[in-house]
Chimera marker file (.cmm) of the C-alpha trace (Angstrom):
<marker_set name="trace">
<marker id="1" x="-14.061" y="93.498" z="117.189" r="1" g="1" b="0" radius="0.5"/>
<marker id="2" x="-11.502" y="94.466" z="119.809" r="1" g="1" b="0" radius="0.5"/>
<marker id="3" x="-10.196" y="90.957" z="120.516" r="1" g="1" b="0" radius="0.5"/>
<marker id="4" x="-10.999" y="87.289" z="119.917" r="1" g="1" b="0" radius="0.5"/>
<marker id="5" x="-10.770" y="85.556" z="123.276" r="1" g="1" b="0" radius="0.5"/>
<marker id="6" x="-12.847" y="82.411" z="122.858" r="1" g="1" b="0" radius="0.5"/>
<marker id="7" x="-16.443" y="81.445" z="122.303" r="1" g="1" b="0" radius="0.5"/>
<marker id="8" x="-18.183" y="81.127" z="118.966" r="1" g="1" b="0" radius="0.5"/>
<marker id="9" x="-15.840" y="83.472" z="117.115" r="1" g="1" b="0" radius="0.5"/>
<marker id="10" x="-12.805" y="81.433" z="118.158" r="1" g="1" b="0" radius="0.5"/>
<marker id="11" x="-14.639" y="78.285" z="117.026" r="1" g="1" b="0" radius="0.5"/>
<marker id="12" x="-15.390" y="79.969" z="113.683" r="1" g="1" b="0" radius="0.5"/>
<marker id="13" x="-11.732" y="80.933" z="113.286" r="1" g="1" b="0" radius="0.5"/>
<marker id="14" x="-10.579" y="77.369" z="113.977" r="1" g="1" b="0" radius="0.5"/>
<marker id="15" x="-13.047" y="75.990" z="111.409" r="1" g="1" b="0" radius="0.5"/>
<marker id="16" x="-12.341" y="78.714" z="108.796" r="1" g="1" b="0" radius="0.5"/>
<marker id="17" x="-8.606" y="79.525" z="108.964" r="1" g="1" b="0" radius="0.5"/>
<marker id="18" x="-8.650" y="81.235" z="105.554" r="1" g="1" b="0" radius="0.5"/>
<marker id="19" x="-11.351" y="83.709" z="106.668" r="1" g="1" b="0" radius="0.5"/>
<marker id="20" x="-10.877" y="84.404" z="110.386" r="1" g="1" b="0" radius="0.5"/>
<marker id="21" x="-12.560" y="87.183" z="112.344" r="1" g="1" b="0" radius="0.5"/>
<marker id="22" x="-9.817" y="89.525" z="113.585" r="1" g="1" b="0" radius="0.5"/>
<marker id="23" x="-9.437" y="92.641" z="115.709" r="1" g="1" b="0" radius="0.5"/>
<marker id="24" x="-10.540" y="95.662" z="113.700" r="1" g="1" b="0" radius="0.5"/>
<marker id="25" x="-13.316" y="93.766" z="111.879" r="1" g="1" b="0" radius="0.5"/>
<marker id="26" x="-16.821" y="95.209" z="112.216" r="1" g="1" b="0" radius="0.5"/>
<marker id="27" x="-20.258" y="93.655" z="112.607" r="1" g="1" b="0" radius="0.5"/>
<marker id="28" x="-22.440" y="95.214" z="109.903" r="1" g="1" b="0" radius="0.5"/>
<marker id="29" x="-25.652" y="93.328" z="110.721" r="1" g="1" b="0" radius="0.5"/>
<marker id="30" x="-26.966" y="90.566" z="112.962" r="1" g="1" b="0" radius="0.5"/>
<marker id="31" x="-29.902" y="88.470" z="111.727" r="1" g="1" b="0" radius="0.5"/>
<marker id="32" x="-30.601" y="91.160" z="109.121" r="1" g="1" b="0" radius="0.5"/>
<marker id="33" x="-30.702" y="93.999" z="111.677" r="1" g="1" b="0" radius="0.5"/>
<marker id="34" x="-28.313" y="96.853" z="110.954" r="1" g="1" b="0" radius="0.5"/>
<marker id="35" x="-27.828" y="100.554" z="111.635" r="1" g="1" b="0" radius="0.5"/>
<marker id="36" x="-28.393" y="100.692" z="115.384" r="1" g="1" b="0" radius="0.5"/>
<marker id="37" x="-25.615" y="99.265" z="117.565" r="1" g="1" b="0" radius="0.5"/>
<marker id="38" x="-28.171" y="98.666" z="120.343" r="1" g="1" b="0" radius="0.5"/>
<marker id="39" x="-30.443" y="96.623" z="118.057" r="1" g="1" b="0" radius="0.5"/>
<marker id="40" x="-27.491" y="94.656" z="116.637" r="1" g="1" b="0" radius="0.5"/>
<marker id="41" x="-26.307" y="93.873" z="120.202" r="1" g="1" b="0" radius="0.5"/>
<marker id="42" x="-29.827" y="92.713" z="121.117" r="1" g="1" b="0" radius="0.5"/>
<marker id="43" x="-29.791" y="90.290" z="118.175" r="1" g="1" b="0" radius="0.5"/>
<marker id="44" x="-26.409" y="88.930" z="119.266" r="1" g="1" b="0" radius="0.5"/>
<marker id="45" x="-27.694" y="88.209" z="122.773" r="1" g="1" b="0" radius="0.5"/>
<marker id="46" x="-30.782" y="86.250" z="121.647" r="1" g="1" b="0" radius="0.5"/>
<marker id="47" x="-30.984" y="82.480" z="121.918" r="1" g="1" b="0" radius="0.5"/>
<marker id="48" x="-30.926" y="80.641" z="118.605" r="1" g="1" b="0" radius="0.5"/>
<marker id="49" x="-29.220" y="80.989" z="115.259" r="1" g="1" b="0" radius="0.5"/>
<marker id="50" x="-27.133" y="84.086" z="114.674" r="1" g="1" b="0" radius="0.5"/>
<marker id="51" x="-26.232" y="85.275" z="111.184" r="1" g="1" b="0" radius="0.5"/>
<marker id="52" x="-23.589" y="87.994" z="111.144" r="1" g="1" b="0" radius="0.5"/>
<marker id="53" x="-22.466" y="90.131" z="108.227" r="1" g="1" b="0" radius="0.5"/>
<marker id="54" x="-18.926" y="91.324" z="108.914" r="1" g="1" b="0" radius="0.5"/>
<marker id="55" x="-16.691" y="93.941" z="107.330" r="1" g="1" b="0" radius="0.5"/>
<marker id="56" x="-12.956" y="93.354" z="107.240" r="1" g="1" b="0" radius="0.5"/>
<marker id="57" x="-11.050" y="95.924" z="109.274" r="1" g="1" b="0" radius="0.5"/>
<marker id="58" x="-7.837" y="97.636" z="108.339" r="1" g="1" b="0" radius="0.5"/>
<marker id="59" x="-5.361" y="96.389" z="110.941" r="1" g="1" b="0" radius="0.5"/>
<marker id="60" x="-2.533" y="98.301" z="109.312" r="1" g="1" b="0" radius="0.5"/>
<marker id="61" x="-4.384" y="101.627" z="109.302" r="1" g="1" b="0" radius="0.5"/>
<marker id="62" x="-2.287" y="104.607" z="110.324" r="1" g="1" b="0" radius="0.5"/>
<marker id="63" x="-2.452" y="105.989" z="113.832" r="1" g="1" b="0" radius="0.5"/>
<marker id="64" x="-3.103" y="109.629" z="114.639" r="1" g="1" b="0" radius="0.5"/>
<marker id="65" x="-2.640" y="112.106" z="117.459" r="1" g="1" b="0" radius="0.5"/>
<marker id="66" x="-5.995" y="113.875" z="117.922" r="1" g="1" b="0" radius="0.5"/>
<marker id="67" x="-6.439" y="117.112" z="119.925" r="1" g="1" b="0" radius="0.5"/>
<marker id="68" x="-9.612" y="119.084" z="120.605" r="1" g="1" b="0" radius="0.5"/>
<marker id="69" x="-10.398" y="122.705" z="121.442" r="1" g="1" b="0" radius="0.5"/>
<marker id="70" x="-13.427" y="124.968" z="121.777" r="1" g="1" b="0" radius="0.5"/>
<marker id="71" x="-13.249" y="128.678" z="121.022" r="1" g="1" b="0" radius="0.5"/>
<marker id="72" x="-15.210" y="131.718" z="119.985" r="1" g="1" b="0" radius="0.5"/>
<marker id="73" x="-16.967" y="131.443" z="116.643" r="1" g="1" b="0" radius="0.5"/>
<marker id="74" x="-17.328" y="135.171" z="116.084" r="1" g="1" b="0" radius="0.5"/>
<marker id="75" x="-14.004" y="135.999" z="114.465" r="1" g="1" b="0" radius="0.5"/>
<marker id="76" x="-11.950" y="134.537" z="111.675" r="1" g="1" b="0" radius="0.5"/>
<marker id="77" x="-10.734" y="131.001" z="112.275" r="1" g="1" b="0" radius="0.5"/>
<marker id="78" x="-7.471" y="130.921" z="114.185" r="1" g="1" b="0" radius="0.5"/>
<marker id="79" x="-7.528" y="134.553" z="115.346" r="1" g="1" b="0" radius="0.5"/>
<marker id="80" x="-7.999" y="133.940" z="119.058" r="1" g="1" b="0" radius="0.5"/>
<marker id="81" x="-5.526" y="131.969" z="121.172" r="1" g="1" b="0" radius="0.5"/>
<marker id="82" x="-6.887" y="128.509" z="121.828" r="1" g="1" b="0" radius="0.5"/>
<marker id="83" x="-5.892" y="125.910" z="124.381" r="1" g="1" b="0" radius="0.5"/>
<marker id="84" x="-6.013" y="122.498" z="122.755" r="1" g="1" b="0" radius="0.5"/>
<marker id="85" x="-6.657" y="119.411" z="124.905" r="1" g="1" b="0" radius="0.5"/>
<marker id="86" x="-5.128" y="116.037" z="124.302" r="1" g="1" b="0" radius="0.5"/>
<marker id="87" x="-3.646" y="114.632" z="122.283" r="1" g="1" b="0" radius="0.5"/>
<marker id="88" x="-5.005" y="111.117" z="122.359" r="1" g="1" b="0" radius="0.5"/>
<marker id="89" x="-3.508" y="108.378" z="120.208" r="1" g="1" b="0" radius="0.5"/>
<marker id="90" x="-6.081" y="106.767" z="117.911" r="1" g="1" b="0" radius="0.5"/>
<marker id="91" x="-6.119" y="104.122" z="115.241" r="1" g="1" b="0" radius="0.5"/>
<marker id="92" x="-9.396" y="104.497" z="113.409" r="1" g="1" b="0" radius="0.5"/>
<marker id="93" x="-9.169" y="100.917" z="112.134" r="1" g="1" b="0" radius="0.5"/>
<marker id="94" x="-10.844" y="99.614" z="115.276" r="1" g="1" b="0" radius="0.5"/>
<marker id="95" x="-13.288" y="102.416" z="115.976" r="1" g="1" b="0" radius="0.5"/>
<marker id="96" x="-14.439" y="105.418" z="114.007" r="1" g="1" b="0" radius="0.5"/>
<marker id="97" x="-14.919" y="107.801" z="116.909" r="1" g="1" b="0" radius="0.5"/>
<marker id="98" x="-12.471" y="109.470" z="119.231" r="1" g="1" b="0" radius="0.5"/>
<marker id="99" x="-12.811" y="111.268" z="122.561" r="1" g="1" b="0" radius="0.5"/>
<marker id="100" x="-10.857" y="112.639" z="125.454" r="1" g="1" b="0" radius="0.5"/>
<marker id="101" x="-11.096" y="110.925" z="128.823" r="1" g="1" b="0" radius="0.5"/>
<marker id="102" x="-11.792" y="112.166" z="132.324" r="1" g="1" b="0" radius="0.5"/>
<marker id="103" x="-11.768" y="115.858" z="133.199" r="1" g="1" b="0" radius="0.5"/>
<marker id="104" x="-10.289" y="116.774" z="129.806" r="1" g="1" b="0" radius="0.5"/>
<marker id="105" x="-13.461" y="115.583" z="128.074" r="1" g="1" b="0" radius="0.5"/>
<marker id="106" x="-15.681" y="118.362" z="129.462" r="1" g="1" b="0" radius="0.5"/>
<marker id="107" x="-15.794" y="121.666" z="127.587" r="1" g="1" b="0" radius="0.5"/>
<marker id="108" x="-17.708" y="124.755" z="128.719" r="1" g="1" b="0" radius="0.5"/>
<marker id="109" x="-19.176" y="125.416" z="125.288" r="1" g="1" b="0" radius="0.5"/>
<marker id="110" x="-21.628" y="127.988" z="126.663" r="1" g="1" b="0" radius="0.5"/>
<marker id="111" x="-18.753" y="130.121" z="127.985" r="1" g="1" b="0" radius="0.5"/>
<marker id="112" x="-16.980" y="129.938" z="124.612" r="1" g="1" b="0" radius="0.5"/>
<marker id="113" x="-19.905" y="131.365" z="122.613" r="1" g="1" b="0" radius="0.5"/>
<marker id="114" x="-19.208" y="134.695" z="120.921" r="1" g="1" b="0" radius="0.5"/>
<marker id="115" x="-22.032" y="136.858" z="122.288" r="1" g="1" b="0" radius="0.5"/>
<marker id="116" x="-22.301" y="139.090" z="119.204" r="1" g="1" b="0" radius="0.5"/>
<marker id="117" x="-22.526" y="136.347" z="116.576" r="1" g="1" b="0" radius="0.5"/>
<marker id="118" x="-23.881" y="133.608" z="118.891" r="1" g="1" b="0" radius="0.5"/>
<marker id="119" x="-21.381" y="131.178" z="117.386" r="1" g="1" b="0" radius="0.5"/>
<marker id="120" x="-18.848" y="128.749" z="118.789" r="1" g="1" b="0" radius="0.5"/>
<marker id="121" x="-16.013" y="127.013" z="116.940" r="1" g="1" b="0" radius="0.5"/>
<marker id="122" x="-14.961" y="123.425" z="117.558" r="1" g="1" b="0" radius="0.5"/>
<marker id="123" x="-11.313" y="122.841" z="116.635" r="1" g="1" b="0" radius="0.5"/>
<marker id="124" x="-9.932" y="119.363" z="115.948" r="1" g="1" b="0" radius="0.5"/>
<marker id="125" x="-6.300" y="118.725" z="115.084" r="1" g="1" b="0" radius="0.5"/>
<marker id="126" x="-5.364" y="115.362" z="113.562" r="1" g="1" b="0" radius="0.5"/>
<marker id="127" x="-1.699" y="114.531" z="113.002" r="1" g="1" b="0" radius="0.5"/>
<marker id="128" x="-0.255" y="111.221" z="111.777" r="1" g="1" b="0" radius="0.5"/>
<marker id="129" x="2.043" y="109.571" z="114.307" r="1" g="1" b="0" radius="0.5"/>
<marker id="130" x="5.590" y="110.780" z="113.662" r="1" g="1" b="0" radius="0.5"/>
<marker id="131" x="4.611" y="114.369" z="112.848" r="1" g="1" b="0" radius="0.5"/>
<marker id="132" x="4.967" y="117.264" z="115.283" r="1" g="1" b="0" radius="0.5"/>
<link id1="1" id2="2" r="1" g="1" b="0" radius="0.2"/>
<link id1="2" id2="3" r="1" g="1" b="0" radius="0.2"/>
<link id1="3" id2="4" r="1" g="1" b="0" radius="0.2"/>
<link id1="4" id2="5" r="1" g="1" b="0" radius="0.2"/>
<link id1="5" id2="6" r="1" g="1" b="0" radius="0.2"/>
<link id1="6" id2="7" r="1" g="1" b="0" radius="0.2"/>
<link id1="7" id2="8" r="1" g="1" b="0" radius="0.2"/>
<link id1="8" id2="9" r="1" g="1" b="0" radius="0.2"/>
<link id1="9" id2="10" r="1" g="1" b="0" radius="0.2"/>
<link id1="10" id2="11" r="1" g="1" b="0" radius="0.2"/>
<link id1="11" id2="12" r="1" g="1" b="0" radius="0.2"/>
<link id1="12" id2="13" r="1" g="1" b="0" radius="0.2"/>
<link id1="13" id2="14" r="1" g="1" b="0" radius="0.2"/>
<link id1="14" id2="15" r="1" g="1" b="0" radius="0.2"/>
<link id1="15" id2="16" r="1" g="1" b="0" radius="0.2"/>
<link id1="16" id2="17" r="1" g="1" b="0" radius="0.2"/>
<link id1="17" id2="18" r="1" g="1" b="0" radius="0.2"/>
<link id1="18" id2="19" r="1" g="1" b="0" radius="0.2"/>
<link id1="19" id2="20" r="1" g="1" b="0" radius="0.2"/>
<link id1="20" id2="21" r="1" g="1" b="0" radius="0.2"/>
<link id1="21" id2="22" r="1" g="1" b="0" radius="0.2"/>
<link id1="22" id2="23" r="1" g="1" b="0" radius="0.2"/>
<link id1="23" id2="24" r="1" g="1" b="0" radius="0.2"/>
<link id1="24" id2="25" r="1" g="1" b="0" radius="0.2"/>
<link id1="25" id2="26" r="1" g="1" b="0" radius="0.2"/>
<link id1="26" id2="27" r="1" g="1" b="0" radius="0.2"/>
<link id1="27" id2="28" r="1" g="1" b="0" radius="0.2"/>
<link id1="28" id2="29" r="1" g="1" b="0" radius="0.2"/>
<link id1="29" id2="30" r="1" g="1" b="0" radius="0.2"/>
<link id1="30" id2="31" r="1" g="1" b="0" radius="0.2"/>
<link id1="31" id2="32" r="1" g="1" b="0" radius="0.2"/>
<link id1="32" id2="33" r="1" g="1" b="0" radius="0.2"/>
<link id1="33" id2="34" r="1" g="1" b="0" radius="0.2"/>
<link id1="34" id2="35" r="1" g="1" b="0" radius="0.2"/>
<link id1="35" id2="36" r="1" g="1" b="0" radius="0.2"/>
<link id1="36" id2="37" r="1" g="1" b="0" radius="0.2"/>
<link id1="37" id2="38" r="1" g="1" b="0" radius="0.2"/>
<link id1="38" id2="39" r="1" g="1" b="0" radius="0.2"/>
<link id1="39" id2="40" r="1" g="1" b="0" radius="0.2"/>
<link id1="40" id2="41" r="1" g="1" b="0" radius="0.2"/>
<link id1="41" id2="42" r="1" g="1" b="0" radius="0.2"/>
<link id1="42" id2="43" r="1" g="1" b="0" radius="0.2"/>
<link id1="43" id2="44" r="1" g="1" b="0" radius="0.2"/>
<link id1="44" id2="45" r="1" g="1" b="0" radius="0.2"/>
<link id1="45" id2="46" r="1" g="1" b="0" radius="0.2"/>
<link id1="46" id2="47" r="1" g="1" b="0" radius="0.2"/>
<link id1="47" id2="48" r="1" g="1" b="0" radius="0.2"/>
<link id1="48" id2="49" r="1" g="1" b="0" radius="0.2"/>
<link id1="49" id2="50" r="1" g="1" b="0" radius="0.2"/>
<link id1="50" id2="51" r="1" g="1" b="0" radius="0.2"/>
<link id1="51" id2="52" r="1" g="1" b="0" radius="0.2"/>
<link id1="52" id2="53" r="1" g="1" b="0" radius="0.2"/>
<link id1="53" id2="54" r="1" g="1" b="0" radius="0.2"/>
<link id1="54" id2="55" r="1" g="1" b="0" radius="0.2"/>
<link id1="55" id2="56" r="1" g="1" b="0" radius="0.2"/>
<link id1="56" id2="57" r="1" g="1" b="0" radius="0.2"/>
<link id1="57" id2="58" r="1" g="1" b="0" radius="0.2"/>
<link id1="58" id2="59" r="1" g="1" b="0" radius="0.2"/>
<link id1="59" id2="60" r="1" g="1" b="0" radius="0.2"/>
<link id1="60" id2="61" r="1" g="1" b="0" radius="0.2"/>
<link id1="61" id2="62" r="1" g="1" b="0" radius="0.2"/>
<link id1="62" id2="63" r="1" g="1" b="0" radius="0.2"/>
<link id1="63" id2="64" r="1" g="1" b="0" radius="0.2"/>
<link id1="64" id2="65" r="1" g="1" b="0" radius="0.2"/>
<link id1="65" id2="66" r="1" g="1" b="0" radius="0.2"/>
<link id1="66" id2="67" r="1" g="1" b="0" radius="0.2"/>
<link id1="67" id2="68" r="1" g="1" b="0" radius="0.2"/>
<link id1="68" id2="69" r="1" g="1" b="0" radius="0.2"/>
<link id1="69" id2="70" r="1" g="1" b="0" radius="0.2"/>
<link id1="70" id2="71" r="1" g="1" b="0" radius="0.2"/>
<link id1="71" id2="72" r="1" g="1" b="0" radius="0.2"/>
<link id1="72" id2="73" r="1" g="1" b="0" radius="0.2"/>
<link id1="73" id2="74" r="1" g="1" b="0" radius="0.2"/>
<link id1="74" id2="75" r="1" g="1" b="0" radius="0.2"/>
<link id1="75" id2="76" r="1" g="1" b="0" radius="0.2"/>
<link id1="76" id2="77" r="1" g="1" b="0" radius="0.2"/>
<link id1="77" id2="78" r="1" g="1" b="0" radius="0.2"/>
<link id1="78" id2="79" r="1" g="1" b="0" radius="0.2"/>
<link id1="79" id2="80" r="1" g="1" b="0" radius="0.2"/>
<link id1="80" id2="81" r="1" g="1" b="0" radius="0.2"/>
<link id1="81" id2="82" r="1" g="1" b="0" radius="0.2"/>
<link id1="82" id2="83" r="1" g="1" b="0" radius="0.2"/>
<link id1="83" id2="84" r="1" g="1" b="0" radius="0.2"/>
<link id1="84" id2="85" r="1" g="1" b="0" radius="0.2"/>
<link id1="85" id2="86" r="1" g="1" b="0" radius="0.2"/>
<link id1="86" id2="87" r="1" g="1" b="0" radius="0.2"/>
<link id1="87" id2="88" r="1" g="1" b="0" radius="0.2"/>
<link id1="88" id2="89" r="1" g="1" b="0" radius="0.2"/>
<link id1="89" id2="90" r="1" g="1" b="0" radius="0.2"/>
<link id1="90" id2="91" r="1" g="1" b="0" radius="0.2"/>
<link id1="91" id2="92" r="1" g="1" b="0" radius="0.2"/>
<link id1="92" id2="93" r="1" g="1" b="0" radius="0.2"/>
<link id1="93" id2="94" r="1" g="1" b="0" radius="0.2"/>
<link id1="94" id2="95" r="1" g="1" b="0" radius="0.2"/>
<link id1="95" id2="96" r="1" g="1" b="0" radius="0.2"/>
<link id1="96" id2="97" r="1" g="1" b="0" radius="0.2"/>
<link id1="97" id2="98" r="1" g="1" b="0" radius="0.2"/>
<link id1="98" id2="99" r="1" g="1" b="0" radius="0.2"/>
<link id1="99" id2="100" r="1" g="1" b="0" radius="0.2"/>
<link id1="100" id2="101" r="1" g="1" b="0" radius="0.2"/>
<link id1="101" id2="102" r="1" g="1" b="0" radius="0.2"/>
<link id1="102" id2="103" r="1" g="1" b="0" radius="0.2"/>
<link id1="103" id2="104" r="1" g="1" b="0" radius="0.2"/>
<link id1="104" id2="105" r="1" g="1" b="0" radius="0.2"/>
<link id1="105" id2="106" r="1" g="1" b="0" radius="0.2"/>
<link id1="106" id2="107" r="1" g="1" b="0" radius="0.2"/>
<link id1="107" id2="108" r="1" g="1" b="0" radius="0.2"/>
<link id1="108" id2="109" r="1" g="1" b="0" radius="0.2"/>
<link id1="109" id2="110" r="1" g="1" b="0" radius="0.2"/>
<link id1="110" id2="111" r="1" g="1" b="0" radius="0.2"/>
<link id1="111" id2="112" r="1" g="1" b="0" radius="0.2"/>
<link id1="112" id2="113" r="1" g="1" b="0" radius="0.2"/>
<link id1="113" id2="114" r="1" g="1" b="0" radius="0.2"/>
<link id1="114" id2="115" r="1" g="1" b="0" radius="0.2"/>
<link id1="115" id2="116" r="1" g="1" b="0" radius="0.2"/>
<link id1="116" id2="117" r="1" g="1" b="0" radius="0.2"/>
<link id1="117" id2="118" r="1" g="1" b="0" radius="0.2"/>
<link id1="118" id2="119" r="1" g="1" b="0" radius="0.2"/>
<link id1="119" id2="120" r="1" g="1" b="0" radius="0.2"/>
<link id1="120" id2="121" r="1" g="1" b="0" radius="0.2"/>
<link id1="121" id2="122" r="1" g="1" b="0" radius="0.2"/>
<link id1="122" id2="123" r="1" g="1" b="0" radius="0.2"/>
<link id1="123" id2="124" r="1" g="1" b="0" radius="0.2"/>
<link id1="124" id2="125" r="1" g="1" b="0" radius="0.2"/>
<link id1="125" id2="126" r="1" g="1" b="0" radius="0.2"/>
<link id1="126" id2="127" r="1" g="1" b="0" radius="0.2"/>
<link id1="127" id2="128" r="1" g="1" b="0" radius="0.2"/>
<link id1="128" id2="129" r="1" g="1" b="0" radius="0.2"/>
<link id1="129" id2="130" r="1" g="1" b="0" radius="0.2"/>
<link id1="130" id2="131" r="1" g="1" b="0" radius="0.2"/>
<link id1="131" id2="132" r="1" g="1" b="0" radius="0.2"/>
</marker_set>
């Protein structure tokens, strides 16, 4: 849930003030369907009764600066200079995945492959907000 801006969820919140749906909460299943976000969305768009199982989010979860890099996988980790991209600011309370946007999001992984070992290394740096 990114926001509550009206509709059935707002009606639920008005009727159940001690257990409102809030940003950061997650839909676990819809009408017993779980696992696939596409299938859950399909259930939510059907006409008729809708039974949701929700998971309370963590609105106060810490925020992180996340940077990404791709480098050769042939040598020891950290031996080659690496250009990191980002950072992007993320709070994983609302969503569990993170990505770069625009031109920064594309990596030439094929060019980064170490030809001898046929390996590539994906580097991810995660720092709590307030740390350098």
